[in-house]
N, C-alpha and C positions, 0 to 999 in steps of 0.2 A: 501491501497500498502506500502511497507518493506523502509522503509527512507534509507538514503542514505552511504556508509561503513563507519564501527563504528573505531572511532579513538581510538591512543595511549588506552587514560582517559575512558573511555568503559571499555574495555576490562578490561582493568586492574581494576575494580569496577566490571564484573564479575571473576576473578581470585580470590580478595575476597574473597566474595560472599558466590559462591562454600569453596572454602577451609577450611569458617567459617563453614560452614554447616556438612561439613565432620568431625569437629574436631565437634561438636555437636552433632551427629551421630554414631561414635565413644564416645562419653562418658557416651551416654542415652545407658539403660539399654534393653535387649534386649525383643522385643512382646513390650516394651510402646508407650504409645502416641506420645510422644516428639519422639522417634526413627523415626515414619515412619515418622515423621509432619518432622523431618531433613533429610528423605528420600526422602519424595515429591518435597521439596523445592530442594535440587543439583537438581533432573534427571528435575525441568525444568527452571533453568537456564541453564545444559547441553545443554539442546536444541535452547534457548532461546540465547547458545552464539557460538551455533553449527553453528546455522541457519544469524547467523553474522559470521563472518566468511567467510564461505561461500557467503557472500552476498561483500565481501573484494573485490577489482578488487587486488589482489594480489597474489604472482605466493602462486604454492603448498610449496616451505619450506620453506617460512613467516607463512602459516593458522601452520605448524605441532608445526612449535617456540613456537608458541604460543598455540597450543592442548598443548603441552608437560607444558610450565608451567602450564593451566590446567587444566591439571591429576595429571603431578608427579613434582610438583612444582620445576619447571625447572626456569632458568631467566626468564624472559620476555623477548623479542626483543628491542631492541636500535632502534627504529621509531618514530621520533617525529611527532607530526602531531597541529597545530590550534587545539581547540579545541572553535564550537560556544556557549557559555553566552547566556541560557534562558532567558532572565534580567524576563521578562513579559505575563502570558496568561490573556486571558479575555474578555469575552463572551458581545456582545451591551446588548440591549435586544430586540433586530431583531433577535437573535440568529446569528451571524456572529462571526468568533475565531477573534481572534490579538491576532499573535506571534514576539513578539520583543526577536531580538537575537546581542548579543556585535559583535560586525566587527572587525576583529585586526584590521582596521587603532584608532582603540578607537570609535568611533562611534556606531550607533541603525540602524538597519538593519530594518522595519516597512512589518512585512504581514499582510494581512484580508486572511483568510482561504485559504493558503496558496500562496496566488498573494503578489508578493513584491508592498509596495507599499508605500514609504516614509524611507529618510533617516532624520533619527533624533539627533545629537548632542548629546546628554545625553535625558535620558524620566521624562516625568513633569510629572508624579505620583500624586496625591490633595487624599488626606483621607478627608472621610464624613460621619459623622457615621457610623463609625468603617468598614467601605469601604476604600478599595483601587479603585483608578478609575484609567482611561488614561485616557482624552477627545485627541480627534484629531482635535474635531474641535463641538459646541455648541448638534446637532441634533447625535453625530458620538464620543457612549460615551461608553468603553469600562467596567465594573468593573471584575478583578481580580476575579479565577477559580483557584482551583489545581487542580488537574487530578493524583498523586500520588491515591496507595488508601488508606481508612482509616485507617487500620490496619497499615502501614506504615508513615504514619500520627499521630498516635497515641504511636509508636514506639520511632520517633521522637522530642515529646513533652514530653515522661518519660524523653529520655536522657539528654535534657536539661534541662529539672524541678532535675533531679538528673546525675550528671556523673557520677559519681565511678563506671555505674553500664559497661559505655564501652559505643560508636554509636553505632546507631540499624545497623548490618553487614549486617547481613540481605536483608536491607529493602537499604541499597546503590545503588544498582543501578536502582532505582526502586521507589527514591526521589531524586537520580542527574541526571537523564531523568526530572524532572519534575521541576527541578531549585533549587532544597532545599539544597541542598547537597553536596561538590566540592572532587573531588580523593580523600582529608588530612583529613576527614571529620569533616570540619569544615560550617559555616549554610552562607551559601550566603546570600543576603540580603533581595531576593523571602522568602526563611528561615525564618528567621526571624519575613516576617510578618507574615508566614503560623501558624509558633508554636502561632505570637498574635494574630487571625480572625480566632482560630476553627470552629465559628460554618461559613463562610465561605467555607470552602473547600468540595470538592465535585468531586466525581471520575468522 
């Protein structure tokens, strides 16, 4: 099921990622693997961007303004939008999935299999034997999982190990959607946990 309409932060990440791949494509020699790979990623980002823009209940003029920013590097529209931050995603031994999102009030909304079940003042994470867990009760424990692709996670770890190459812009949308990277290409707390515990990451 398509998630709710995009936020401005999400659309800006698509714009950045597309422009990065376009520059990679421009610099690559003709008939090379790098050029073909960049073209493929551009098509994927373009298709996802267009689907997300169309899902937004805004007028067509605003959609077109975003398309101009995406395709022609025009200034993006100014449209403030609160961005719910993914703080934690985990799975129980029974296979239930929990997500914890930062709310505009400053507390945490907890969902299990998409249903809102609790509001908490803060996350009470615990780390045992290298695993990060969130416990809602003695028999309801969720181990943290990461949904970003293995390629995105590897790129994130390489960047953290050697920042000189710049942030992994090509994977920014994937990493941001999983709560690992913010709009300013800075690691979140969840991102730091993903880098510190690579064996836990799984698509």
